[in-house]
Structures are given as structure tokens and as C-alpha cells.
VEXMI-410546 format. One line per 5 residues: number of its first residue (from 0); for each residue x, y, z of C-alpha. Coordinates in nm, 3 decimals, always signed. Layout:
BEGIN
NUM) X,Y,Z | ... .
***
This chain:
BEGIN
0) +1.170,+0.861,-0.846 | +0.985,+0.919,-0.519 | +1.080,+0.792,-0.175 | +0.865,+0.677,+0.114 | +0.906,+0.546,+0.467 .
5) +0.737,+0.222,+0.571 | +0.651,+0.133,+0.931 | +0.451,-0.144,+1.100 | +0.145,-0.072,+1.312 | +0.286,-0.244,+1.619 .
10) +0.564,-0.202,+1.873 | +0.660,+0.163,+1.916 | +0.432,+0.250,+1.624 | +0.119,+0.130,+1.798 | +0.130,+0.480,+1.954 .
15) -0.014,+0.742,+1.714 | +0.214,+1.005,+1.868 | +0.521,+0.811,+1.755 | +0.378,+0.777,+1.405 | +0.315,+1.152,+1.399 .
20) +0.677,+1.208,+1.501 | +0.804,+0.994,+1.215 | +0.566,+1.158,+0.967 | +0.674,+1.510,+1.064 | +1.042,+1.410,+1.046 .
25) +0.987,+1.250,+0.703 | +0.826,+1.565,+0.568 | +1.105,+1.780,+0.714 | +1.371,+1.556,+0.557 | +1.199,+1.572,+0.214 .
30) +1.064,+1.218,+0.188 | +0.759,+1.187,-0.037 | +0.541,+0.944,+0.156 | +0.473,+0.747,+0.472 | +0.304,+0.407,+0.463 .
35) +0.171,+0.203,+0.755 | +0.100,-0.171,+0.783 | -0.256,-0.289,+0.843 | -0.263,-0.592,+1.074 | -0.495,-0.695,+1.353 .
40) -0.289,-1.005,+1.433 | +0.056,-1.121,+1.329 | +0.172,-1.410,+1.543 | +0.537,-1.365,+1.442 | +0.519,-1.038,+1.635 .
45) +0.308,-1.166,+1.923 | +0.337,-0.995,+2.258 | +0.366,-0.648,+2.105 | +0.099,-0.379,+2.115 | -0.084,-0.312,+1.787 .
50) -0.246,+0.014,+1.678 | -0.533,+0.072,+1.439 | -0.379,+0.187,+1.107 | -0.648,+0.446,+1.037 | -0.589,+0.611,+1.374 .
55) -0.215,+0.607,+1.304 | -0.262,+0.758,+0.958 | -0.491,+1.024,+1.105 | -0.211,+1.127,+1.340 | +0.033,+1.134,+1.047 .
60) -0.204,+1.348,+0.839 | -0.248,+1.600,+1.120 | +0.130,+1.629,+1.162 | +0.204,+1.691,+0.793 | +0.089,+1.893,+0.493 .
65) +0.274,+1.752,+0.190 | +0.373,+1.385,+0.202 | +0.149,+1.111,+0.064 | -0.005,+0.873,+0.320 | -0.176,+0.539,+0.323 .
70) -0.187,+0.176,+0.426 | +0.062,-0.062,+0.271 | -0.130,-0.268,+0.253 | -0.492,-0.305,+0.364 | -0.644,-0.656,+0.344 .
75) -0.965,-0.555,+0.166 | -1.138,-0.894,+0.220 | -1.106,-0.846,+0.597 | -1.327,-0.535,+0.586 | -1.682,-0.448,+0.493 .
80) -1.648,-0.228,+0.183 | -1.878,+0.045,+0.313 | -1.675,+0.079,+0.633 | -1.348,+0.091,+0.443 | -1.485,+0.344,+0.193 .
85) -1.575,+0.577,+0.481 | -1.234,+0.545,+0.643 | -1.042,+0.617,+0.323 | -1.267,+0.908,+0.226 | -1.238,+1.064,+0.571 .
90) -0.858,+1.038,+0.562 | -0.849,+1.179,+0.209 | -1.044,+1.485,+0.327 | -0.839,+1.528,+0.642 | -0.512,+1.513,+0.445 .
95) -0.628,+1.736,+0.161 | -0.625,+1.458,-0.098 | -0.296,+1.287,-0.009 | -0.411,+0.926,+0.032 | -0.265,+0.636,-0.164 .
100) -0.460,+0.317,-0.104 | -0.243,+0.004,-0.094 | -0.455,-0.309,-0.113 | -0.426,-0.685,-0.125 | -0.519,-1.006,+0.052 .
105) -0.291,-0.933,+0.346 | -0.158,-1.199,+0.569 | -0.062,-1.424,+0.720 | -0.406,-1.550,+0.622 | -0.417,-1.800,+0.909 .
110) -0.360,-1.516,+1.156 | -0.570,-1.242,+0.996 | -0.863,-1.452,+0.880 | -0.889,-1.804,+1.023 | -0.805,-1.690,+1.378 .
115) -1.134,-1.498,+1.371 | -1.346,-1.769,+1.212 | -1.313,-1.643,+0.855 | -1.210,-1.843,+0.550 | -0.846,-1.864,+0.447 .
120) -0.926,-2.001,+0.100 | -0.728,-1.798,-0.152 | -0.995,-1.820,-0.423 | -1.268,-1.679,-0.200 | -1.044,-1.405,-0.061 .
125) -0.940,-1.311,-0.414 | -1.305,-1.283,-0.518 | -1.377,-1.062,-0.218 | -1.076,-0.846,-0.297 | -1.182,-0.784,-0.658 .
130) -1.546,-0.726,-0.574 | -1.451,-0.506,-0.278 | -1.219,-0.290,-0.488 | -1.490,-0.239,-0.747 | -1.736,-0.134,-0.478 .
135) -1.486,+0.098,-0.313 | -1.428,+0.303,-0.625 | -1.804,+0.328,-0.682 | -1.863,+0.437,-0.321 | -1.585,+0.695,-0.346 .
140) -1.761,+0.861,-0.640 | -2.042,+0.994,-0.423 | -2.294,+0.857,-0.676 | -2.575,+0.613,-0.597 | -2.461,+0.250,-0.588 .
145) -2.671,-0.059,-0.636 | -2.482,-0.386,-0.636 | -2.562,-0.752,-0.587 | -2.256,-0.975,-0.605 | -2.143,-1.310,-0.471 .
150) -2.009,-1.155,-0.151 | -2.151,-0.800,-0.107 | -2.471,-0.608,-0.166 | -2.566,-0.240,-0.178 | -2.917,-0.114,-0.242 .
155) -2.936,+0.244,-0.375 | -2.660,+0.361,-0.142 | -2.486,+0.699,-0.166 | -2.184,+0.757,+0.058 | -2.095,+1.125,+0.104 .
160) -1.865,+1.301,+0.088 | -1.681,+1.151,-0.208 | -1.305,+1.134,-0.187 | -1.118,+1.456,-0.261 | -0.923,+1.275,-0.531 .
165) -1.144,+1.188,-0.824 | -1.230,+0.955,-0.975 | -1.064,+0.796,-0.669 | -0.738,+0.786,-0.475 | -0.457,+0.590,-0.643 .
170) -0.491,+0.218,-0.578 | -0.173,+0.011,-0.555 | -0.192,-0.368,-0.538 | +0.053,-0.582,-0.343 | +0.148,-0.946,-0.365 .
175) +0.436,-1.192,-0.376 | +0.625,-1.246,-0.699 | +0.650,-1.485,-0.885 | +0.282,-1.545,-0.806 | +0.105,-1.415,-1.114 .
180) -0.254,-1.337,-1.003 | -0.168,-1.040,-0.774 | +0.038,-0.875,-1.048 | -0.236,-0.929,-1.307 | -0.468,-0.757,-1.061 .
185) -0.217,-0.474,-1.011 | -0.203,-0.418,-1.388 | -0.572,-0.318,-1.378 | -0.516,-0.045,-1.118 | -0.256,+0.227,-1.053 .
190) +0.050,+0.053,-0.916 | +0.224,-0.269,-0.822 | +0.385,-0.318,-0.481 | +0.556,-0.656,-0.500 | +0.731,-0.852,-0.234 .
195) +0.954,-1.131,-0.355 | +0.979,-1.491,-0.244 | +1.358,-1.448,-0.266 | +1.369,-1.107,-0.093 | +1.127,-1.069,+0.195 .
200) +1.032,-0.741,+0.361 | +1.336,-0.515,+0.399 | +1.561,-0.706,+0.159 | +1.651,-0.555,-0.178 | +1.505,-0.759,-0.468 .
205) +1.712,-0.917,-0.742 | +1.737,-0.700,-1.053 | +1.661,-0.984,-1.296 | +1.343,-1.073,-1.105 | +1.241,-0.709,-1.101 .
210) +1.278,-0.686,-1.478 | +1.072,-1.002,-1.526 | +0.795,-0.869,-1.304 | +0.787,-0.528,-1.473 | +0.768,-0.691,-1.815 .
215) +0.482,-0.914,-1.698 | +0.279,-0.621,-1.561 | +0.341,-0.408,-1.870 | +0.227,-0.695,-2.092 | -0.099,-0.726,-1.901 .
220) -0.158,-0.353,-1.894 | -0.110,-0.339,-2.269 | -0.352,-0.629,-2.315 | -0.610,-0.456,-2.093 | -0.583,-0.133,-2.290 .
225) -0.609,-0.318,-2.620 | -0.921,-0.490,-2.490 | -1.090,-0.163,-2.402 | -1.019,-0.139,-2.030 | -0.985,-0.496,-1.916 .
230) -1.083,-0.461,-1.552 | -1.249,-0.270,-1.274 | -0.978,-0.017,-1.223 | -0.855,+0.030,-1.574 | -1.063,+0.311,-1.724 .
235) -1.093,+0.518,-1.407 | -0.720,+0.553,-1.354 | -0.608,+0.549,-1.716 | -0.479,+0.906,-1.707 | -0.253,+0.836,-1.410 .
240) +0.103,+0.713,-1.451 | +0.143,+0.354,-1.338 | +0.371,+0.316,-1.035 | +0.620,+0.037,-0.975 | +0.695,+0.041,-0.601 .
245) +1.000,-0.144,-0.471 | +1.144,-0.138,-0.122 | +1.415,-0.246,+0.114 | +1.664,-0.115,+0.366 | +1.934,+0.120,+0.238 .
250) +2.231,+0.293,+0.394 | +2.203,+0.662,+0.487 | +2.526,+0.698,+0.289 | +2.410,+0.851,-0.040 | +2.664,+0.670,-0.255 .
255) +2.583,+0.327,-0.114 | +2.210,+0.386,-0.147 | +2.252,+0.503,-0.506 | +2.441,+0.185,-0.594 | +2.146,-0.021,-0.467 .
260) +1.856,+0.180,-0.606 | +2.004,+0.317,-0.929 | +1.974,-0.008,-1.132 | +1.618,-0.061,-1.005 | +1.526,+0.293,-1.108 .
265) +1.678,+0.234,-1.451 | +1.465,-0.082,-1.482 | +1.150,+0.125,-1.428 | +1.087,+0.154,-1.052 | +0.909,+0.483,-0.975 .
270) +0.896,+0.466,-0.593 | +1.146,+0.339,-0.338 | +0.985,+0.240,-0.007 | +1.241,+0.246,+0.275 | +1.185,-0.048,+0.512 .
275) +1.350,-0.211,+0.806 | +1.426,-0.581,+0.771 | +1.126,-0.767,+0.911 | +1.337,-1.019,+1.101 | +1.573,-0.754,+1.237 .
280) +1.568,-0.589,+1.580 | +1.478,-0.239,+1.456 | +1.158,-0.310,+1.264 | +0.924,-0.147,+1.516 | +1.164,+0.077,+1.710 .
285) +1.114,+0.450,+1.689 | +1.475,+0.550,+1.752 | +1.619,+0.336,+1.469 | +1.355,+0.436,+1.216 | +1.386,+0.801,+1.309 .
290) +1.764,+0.796,+1.254 | +1.714,+0.665,+0.901 | +1.433,+0.909,+0.827 | +1.626,+1.211,+0.949 | +1.922,+1.117,+0.728 .
295) +1.696,+1.181,+0.431 | +1.594,+0.983,+0.124 | +1.847,+0.836,-0.117 | +1.987,+1.068,-0.384 | +2.010,+0.932,-0.737 .
300) +2.145,+1.236,-0.918 .
***
């Protein structure tokens, strides 16, 4: 099992220097990854400064040499695919091929989309997400791309350089369980990063719900493989292990953390993403996050 640190892109972490501090501390303490939120507006956290996630991840990449890095998660429908392809490819080169791309619809959709005159219709955003993901992996190849879809076009376009990781960086898909469509989408790519209606950000999910979700994703992956690929991401990442990414806040006490994470690991979780509780006072505070990071990741053995 691998262990990552998860931080928002606002509050103390709007400053790239603070993100670099956390990233360097995480690498020193033997964590495996650092993931950053991607929001332009989140009214629940109004009044706080926000930083651009790609600038923050650049600072993290420059401060480290080993840990995996990426957004968790980027709202693909909020971007133009060509712009996003450039940003991810540049970060993948800067980091020496350490990017993991977490993707989804993002939210809150009223804040992130409608506040700027965009649609908040789930069907349309879902279409843009799927079409955007398909275009991203084609852009990342460095090969010519011609595409005419319902939402995006590309006319004999080649974006260089390709990503260091080929055929592309790992793509993890997020969404709320028990909503089925995001997890069906995740089954076509490289990983599932669920939040739970019964366990919001920072809270440890219920083991029975986790088992149900894992079974659902495995069923759809098996169906996709039996059908000869079954989706945009399936063939390209088929040689990669599929990641089940769970998260929450754990104690720095190794025994207490093991009691929380051990059953989830046994159920099939492959990453644990350490998070502050979203409604708590320490979500975006450097000192609190740094204390947890410096204590090191949970130990299962």
C-alpha cells in the first residue's frame, strides 16, 4: 500500500512556498505522494486566498525527486483540453515522469461552473469529461490529432513534447459513491478515487460500502476487458495495476492508524490519501498538516 498527503489549494497552501515545504517534508518522511486540490472558487471557503494548482505542483516538483505528484482532482470540463494537456506534460517533464492525473467533474458545480456563466448540467459536463479525457491521452502521445466531437475540435494538431510517461500518465477518476456513473468511468482508466455520501472529505469510509464499491468497479473492469477494451482509457493503461484510492484523517500513532487502514487494505485499497477533515479548523493550515506529515505515513506491517 502507498501513502499520500492531500492539501487544498487555498489558505496557507495558496503560497507555493508552503506547498514546497510540505512536499519536501513528505519526501523526507517517506510518504509516496502529494496531491493538491484544483478549485478556482469554493464558496464554503470564501474569504481565503486561492493558488493555481499547477503553480503549486511546480513548486512541489522542484522541491522533491521521488514522490508522485498531481491534482486530486482536476475538473476536466472546466478546461480547454489543449491547455490542460500542455500543463500536465510540462509538469511530467519537470518532475521526471512523476505525475498522476486525478480527474472528474469537480465541484461544487454551482461555484466552479455556473458562477462563470458555464452550464452546471451533469449530462453535459459528463460528456465534456469523457471527450476531454480521450483528447488528453491523444495529445499526450505526441502524435497528430484530428478530432471533431460534440464539444471539442482539433485539426491535425501535434502537441510536443509528449509526456514522459507513455502511453500517458496514470489517470484516476473521482466521484461520490453510491453514484454509479463516476465509478463506471473510473473502471475504464487507471484508478478510482471515491468520496462517500456517508463519509465526506477527511472521514474514514465504512468498510461495507468500500467493499460494495470495489466489487462494482471490478465487475465493470471485467466487462470492459471481456468486450475488448470497453472505453477510451482501457487499452492504453491495461498493463498498469488498477489503483483503489481511499482517504481520511488518521492518528500519527502507528497502532491507531493501522486499526483504521488495515481492514481497508485487506479489502483491496492500494493507496491511502491522508486528509484533514474538510469542516475542521486545520484543513488549510500549514502547521497542522506539517505535524502530521513529519510523523510519517501509517505502518501496516
